[in-house]
N, C-alpha and C positions, 0 to 999 in steps of 0.2 A: 739273404742273398745280399752280396755286396754292394755296395753303394760305389760311384766313382766318386775319387777324390777332388775337393773345390780346388781351383785354382785361385795360392794364396797371392796370386801378382795382381790379381784382378778383383774387384768388387761388383755385381750387377747395379744395374743402374737403381732399384729401387733399396739397396742397401745404401748409397752412395747420399741418398736423398735422408733417409734416414739416420745417417751417420752425421750428417751436418745437421739437421733438426736435434738430435743430442748433444751436438757440441755446441750449439746457444748456450744450453743449459748453464756449465760450467763458466762460459764467457758472461753471462750475468751473474752468476755468484761471485765473478770476480770482484764486480762493486761493493760487495758486503763489506770489506775493510774499508773502505772511502767511507761509504755511508755509516758504517758505527762509529769512525772516527771522527767524522765531521758534521754528522748531523743527528744525532741518537744524544740523549742524556747519557753520562759517564756512569759506568759501574753499574750498569743493571742488566747484563746479560741474560737471566732467565725472561725478565722483560722484554728485552729483543726476541728471544724465542718465542715465546707465547704470542706475541702482535704479530710476526712472521707465519706462523705455523696455522692458528686458529681460523682468521680471517679468510687465509687462502683455504685452507678445507671447507667453510662455510660457503664459499664461492664454487667452489669444484661441486661441491653436494647438490647445490642449486640446478648447477648445468646437467648433472648425472647422479639423480636420487637414485634412492634405494638403500638397504641393510644388507650387509654381506649375508649370505645364505650359512646355515649349518654347516659345520666342516672347516670353515674357511675364516671363520671369526678368530679364534685364536692365532689363527697364520696372518691374516690382517694384523691384529693387537702386536705379534713378534715385530713386523717388519715397523709397525708404525715407531715402535720403542726403540728399535736399531737405528731406523733411518732418520728419525723425527726427535722422539724422546730424549735419546740419548745423546745424538750427533749433535741437535742445534744447541745445546748447553754448553756442550765440548768447544764448540766452533768459535760462540762467541766470548767465553773464557779465556782459550786462546788469544782472539782477537784484540781482548783486552789488556790482556798480561803480556804477549809477545810482541816482540819488532813481526812485521808481516814477514820477512822472510823466512823466517825459523817456521813459523806456524805453514807458509806456505810449503816447505821443503819436506816437515812430517806429512803433512796433508798429500802430498803428490808420491808418495810411496805405498799409497792403496793398490795401484797395481800388484805390486808385491806380494799384500798381503791377500789378495785375490788369488795368485798363483798360489800360495802355501794351502789356503784352504780347499783350493780344487785338488792339492795333492794328498793332502790329509783325510779328505772324505772320497777321494775317486771321481769327481763331478765333471773331470775334462784332465786330459793329459795337455799343458801346457808345454809348448814347443821351446827350446831354449834360446831360439832367435827369439821369441816374445819376452822372457824375462831379460835377454839383452836390452830390448828396444823400453824395457820399462824403466831399466836401468841408466838409460841414457837419458831418458827422460828426468829421473830424480836428480841426475846429475844437474842438466840442463837449468833444472829450477833452482836447485842449490846456488847455482853461478848468476843468477836471474835476480835471485829474490836476496840472499846475503851481502851484505856488504857494510862496511864499518864496523865500529866496534858491536862484536855480537854478547847481546845480556840475555842471560836465562834465566828463567823464573821456572823454578820448579813444579808450580802448580799449573802454569800456562802451558807447560812442555808436557805434563801427564796428559792434560787436556785435549790438546792435539793427538797425543798418541792414540789416547780412548775412541776420540772421535774419528780418526781414520779407521782404525778396526773397526769401531762401529759399521760405519758407511760400507766398509767393502764387505763384511758379513752380511749386510742388508743386500747390499745389489747381490751378491751370489744367491742368496735364498730366495729375491723378486724374480732371477732369470731362472731359478731351478721349480719354483711354485707357480708362477705365471699368475695368470686370473680367473676365477670361475668363469663357467661356461655361462654364454647370454650373459655374461656382466661387463660393462664399461669399464674400462683400464682409468679413467678419471675418477669413476667411484671408488676405486681400489687406493688410489691417490689422495681424495679428499679422506678416507677414514683413517689412513696413514698420519695425515696433517692434524686430524683433529686428536686423536689417540694420542701422538705425540705432543698436540698442544696441553692436553687433561693431564698427562703423566709431569708436564716441566710445572705445572700453575702451582702448585704445592709450595715449588723452592722459591717461588719469589721474595715470599717476606725473610726466607731462610740466607738466603744468600746474597738477592741484590742490597747494598746499601748507598745507593747515590743519591742525589735530590732525584725527585719525579716532576720533571719540568718540561711540560708538553708547550711548544712554541710552533711558529710555522714550519722550520728547520725540521724539528720530530716528528712533526706530523707528514711532511714528504719523505722522509726517510722511512719510517714504518711503514707507509702506503706502498714505497718502493719496495721495501722487504717482502712484505704481504702480497702483492699483485703480481710482479713481475718476476722478483727474487724465490716466491714461493710456487703461486698457482701456476703462473706460466712455467717457470723452469722446471717443475718437478715435473708436470705433465710431460713435458717433450725428455726428460731425464728416463723416468720411470717407463718411459713407452719404449726407448733405447734401450733400457735393460733387461727388459725382457723378450728383445727380437734379437738384439746381437751377442756376440759372444762377451763374456762377463771382463774378461782382460780386456779387451776392445775398448767397452764403456768405462773402465774405470782411467787405461789411459788418457782418453778424452778428459779427464779430471785435472790433468797439468795445465790445461787451458787456463784455469779458474786463478791461480797465483802469476801465470805469466800476465794474464788480464790487468789483473792487479798492479803488476809492476810496469805496465804500460800507461795505465791511470794513473799513475803516482808520477810519472813523467811527465805525463802531457797535462794530465789538470793540476797537480800539485806542483810542478815545478823539480820534481826530482831528477837529479840528474843520473843517468845511464852510463858508466864507465865501459870502456871495451869490451871489458870482462864480462860484464853484464848482457851488452848485445850477443856475445859469442852465448852464454847461457839460453839466450833467449831461443836462438836460432837451433839449439842443440834439441831443447827441450820440445819445438816443433817438430822439429825431424823424428824424435822418438816417438811423440805422440802420434802423429798420421803415417808413419811407415809401419807402428805396431798394429794399425786399422788393417793393411793387408796382408795379415798372417794368421789362419785360420786355426781353431783350437780344436786340438784331437779330441775324438769320442773316449768316453772312458775305456779302459781295456777288456771288463767283461761286457762289453754291447753298446751300439751305437744308441740306442734309446734310453740308455740309463739315466742320461742328464736329463730328458725330457721334464717336464712340468706334471706335476701330481694330479 
């Protein structure tokens, strides 16, 4: 039976609300660079990762208790590794070792990684115009975030690339697998955060070499990352990842570096040049316009991309 095509120029009200809620997640993540550099102890990326993941996971598990059912535990573990266990360490390593602009540009390439994954595995036929909007968003982020002398750190750059690929793959699998029947999405998010935190914990004595100094600023920073940037943001993000087209969700990710640039301008007094302002507008246009483009179903049938 043939289905009627969806008008790519309009989104139903429910989708608009879901998109807006999902967009709040990368906006909240845009505060991570400020919190990391201004509030947290230096050179402790794994500690920051664990304290962002585990408390958030425990909180969500209290709200939505339960253990993943058989057949879903391996999937949950895989998502926890990709979305949290690998992504968090790479995120903080990049934040500590790279200028925010470079890390932002690499991270904003996630939509293009999603396009590649969709093509390779046949999980949806991405429209050329959607690739164009994604590329436009990356260019906009580059203009917004990169300024002055660019200092490249090989380890930080590699971390940013690995983190972008990891999160993009995790989002693609989150969309494809969904959640088990009769299971709260918050429960799945909780276990992903806990699995990721457990995976990261042994890396603390290996990677972290900065002073362990907990003061009021550090407490506020870790609490913000765990409760707001962790529990709240990831609940909204994974909800959108399961319901919205995958590339659309990752396009929202460009709001994170754009938010970071605005915070740097407003809070830290960092001046935005004319080129950065233009880039800001380009990134927003690419991100918003990409939401109005639907992803075609796989060539072998409209149900091939449904959750297992």
